C-alpha positions in Angstrom: 0.0 0.0 0.0 2.8 2.4 0.9 4.6 1.6 -2.3 1.4 2.4 -4.3 1.0 5.7 -2.5 4.6 6.5 -3.1 4.3 5.8 -6.8 1.2 8.0 -7.0 2.8 10.8 -5.2 5.9 10.6 -7.5 3.6 10.6 -10.5 1.8 13.7 -9.3 5.0 15.5 -8.5 6.5 14.8 -11.9 3.3 15.8 -13.6 3.3 19.1 -11.7 7.0 19.7 -12.6 6.3 19.0 -16.2 3.3 21.4 -16.2 5.4 24.1 -14.6 8.2 23.7 -17.1 5.7 23.8 -20.0 4.1 27.0 -18.5 7.5 28.6 -18.1 8.4 27.8 -21.7 5.1 29.2 -23.0 5.4 32.3 -20.9 8.9 32.9 -22.4 7.5 32.3 -25.8 4.7 34.9 -25.3 7.3 37.4 -23.9 9.5 37.0 -26.9 6.5 37.3 -29.2 5.5 40.6 -27.6 9.1 41.8 -27.8 9.4 41.2 -31.5 5.8 42.0 -32.5 5.4 45.1 -30.4 8.6 46.5 -28.7 10.7 46.1 -31.9 8.0 47.8 -34.0 9.3 50.6 -36.3 8.8 51.8 -39.9 12.0 50.3 -41.2 11.0 46.8 -40.1 7.6 47.4 -41.6 9.2 48.3 -44.8 11.5 45.2 -44.8 9.9 42.4 -42.9 6.3 42.6 -44.1 7.0 42.1 -47.9 9.8 39.6 -47.6 7.5 36.9 -46.1 5.4 36.8 -49.4 6.4 34.1 -51.9 5.8 36.4 -54.8 8.5 38.7 -53.5 11.1 35.9 -54.1 9.9 34.7 -57.5 13.1 36.1 -59.3 15.3 34.3 -56.8 13.4 31.0 -57.2 13.6 31.3 -61.0 17.3 31.9 -60.7 17.8 28.8 -58.6 15.8 26.6 -60.9 17.6 28.0 -64.0 21.0 27.5 -62.3 20.1 23.9 -61.5 18.9 23.1 -65.0 21.7 24.8 -66.9 24.7 24.0 -64.7 25.7 20.4 -65.6 28.3 20.3 -62.8 25.4 19.9 -60.3 23.5 17.2 -62.2 20.8 19.7 -63.3 17.5 17.8 -63.2 18.4 15.4 -60.3 19.4 18.4 -58.1 16.2 20.2 -59.1 14.1 17.2 -58.2 15.8 16.9 -54.9 15.1 20.6 -54.0 11.4 20.2 -55.1 11.1 17.0 -53.1 12.6 18.6 -50.1 10.0 21.5 -50.2 7.2 19.1 -50.7 8.3 16.8 -47.9 8.8 19.7 -45.4 5.6 21.4 -46.3 3.6 18.2 -45.9 5.2 17.4 -42.5 4.5 20.9 -41.2 1.1 21.8 -42.7 -0.6 18.4 -43.1 0.8 16.4 -40.2 2.2 18.4 -37.3 -0.2 21.4 -37.3 -3.4 19.2 -37.2 -1.8 17.1 -34.4 -0.7 20.1 -32.2 -3.6 22.4 -33.0 -2.0 25.5 -31.6 -3.9 28.7 -32.4 -2.1 31.5 -34.0 -1.4 34.5 -31.8 -3.7 36.6 -33.9 -6.6 34.1 -33.3 -9.2 34.9 -30.6 -8.4 31.6 -28.9 -4.9 32.8 -28.0 -6.4 35.6 -25.8 -3.7 38.1 -26.8 -5.4 41.4 -27.1 -2.3 43.5 -27.9 -1.2 41.7 -31.1 -0.1 44.1 -33.8 -1.4 42.3 -36.9 0.4 43.6 -40.0 -1.0 41.0 -42.5 -4.1 38.8 -42.9 -4.1 36.4 -39.9 -4.9 33.2 -41.8 -7.1 30.3 -40.7 -4.5 27.5 -40.1 -2.8 26.5 -37.0 0.4 28.0 -35.7 2.8 25.2 -34.7 5.1 24.7 -36.6 5.6 27.6 -38.9 5.6 26.3 -42.5 7.4 29.4 -43.7 10.3 28.6 -41.3 10.2 24.9 -42.1 10.2 25.3 -45.8 12.7 28.1 -46.1 15.2 26.4 -43.8 14.7 23.2 -45.7 15.5 25.0 -48.9 18.5 26.7 -47.3 19.8 23.4 -45.9 19.4 21.3 -49.1 21.1 24.0 -51.3 23.9 24.4 -48.7 24.5 20.6 -48.8 24.4 20.4 -52.6 26.5 23.5 -53.3 28.3 24.2 -50.1 31.3 22.1 -51.0 32.3 24.7 -53.6 30.6 27.9 -52.3 30.4 27.5 -48.5 30.5 31.2 -47.7 27.9 32.1 -50.3 25.5 29.3 -49.5 25.8 30.1 -45.8 23.9 33.3 -46.6 20.9 31.2 -47.4 20.4 30.6 -43.6 20.4 34.4 -43.1 17.7 34.6 -45.8 15.6 31.9 -44.2 16.1 33.5 -40.7 14.8 36.9 -41.9 11.7 35.4 -43.4 11.1 33.3 -40.3 11.4 36.2 -37.9 9.1 38.2 -40.1 6.4 35.7 -39.3 6.6 36.8 -35.6 6.9 40.4 -36.4 3.7 40.5 -38.5 1.8 38.7 -35.7 1.0 35.3 -37.2 3.5 33.0 -35.4 5.1 32.6 -32.0 8.9 32.3 -31.7 8.5 28.7 -30.6 6.8 27.9 -33.9 9.8 29.4 -35.7 12.4 27.6 -33.6 10.9 24.1 -34.2 10.1 25.0 -37.8 13.8 25.7 -38.4 14.8 22.5 -36.7 12.3 20.5 -38.6 13.3 22.0 -42.0 17.0 21.4 -41.3 16.4 17.8 -40.2 14.1 16.9 -43.1 16.5 18.5 -45.7 19.4 16.6 -44.2 17.4 13.4 -44.4 16.6 14.0 -48.1 20.2 14.8 -48.9 21.4 11.6 -47.2 19.1 9.6 -49.6 20.3 11.7 -52.5 23.9 11.0 -51.6 23.2 7.3 -51.5 21.7 7.6 -55.0 24.8 9.4 -56.2 27.2 6.9 -54.6 25.3 4.0 -56.3 24.6 5.5 -59.7 27.3 8.2 -60.0 30.3 7.0 -57.9 32.6 9.6 -59.5 30.4 12.6 -58.6 31.3 15.5 -56.4 29.4 14.0 -53.5 30.5 10.4 -53.8 
């Protein structure tokens, strides 16, 4: 009987500690959200961070990447392009179709979040918040391009992570995501892209053993 009571008490204590840790993390998350969304608010950030989060803004960059992959035989053109497209599809599916419906975290701009001071700079959107698909997809793209091209242009391809970071932080600044959504979105994107690249590398080792990645 004493052992049963002891186990029950231990379970309650651990559950209480877990709840407090989670509450602390969420409170820090909200604090950082308010810091970025409100305290850092200024006209310069409005001018830069609002437009860069839109896909249409980056169409010339995407066209350049696709053209480079298709025209530069050194990087196996169509295979590299397929790998990049597969990475985006994989990351977007994991974030938007699997994780978001499982977690069901409301966006900070939704009424369910009970945040009355959100400065919403764009349309809120109807989907869930965790994880940020913008962060997941852009860090996945940055990672896969870095892994494919980094061997020859490490300094240049490293800037892709800066590009992805600006777009990700912009999601918090405009009021549609929490910093925690961004952090785990970045982690997810990097992880998935690394996984795709490992499969791609196995393909190259098997079919193109004399390639740059073999």
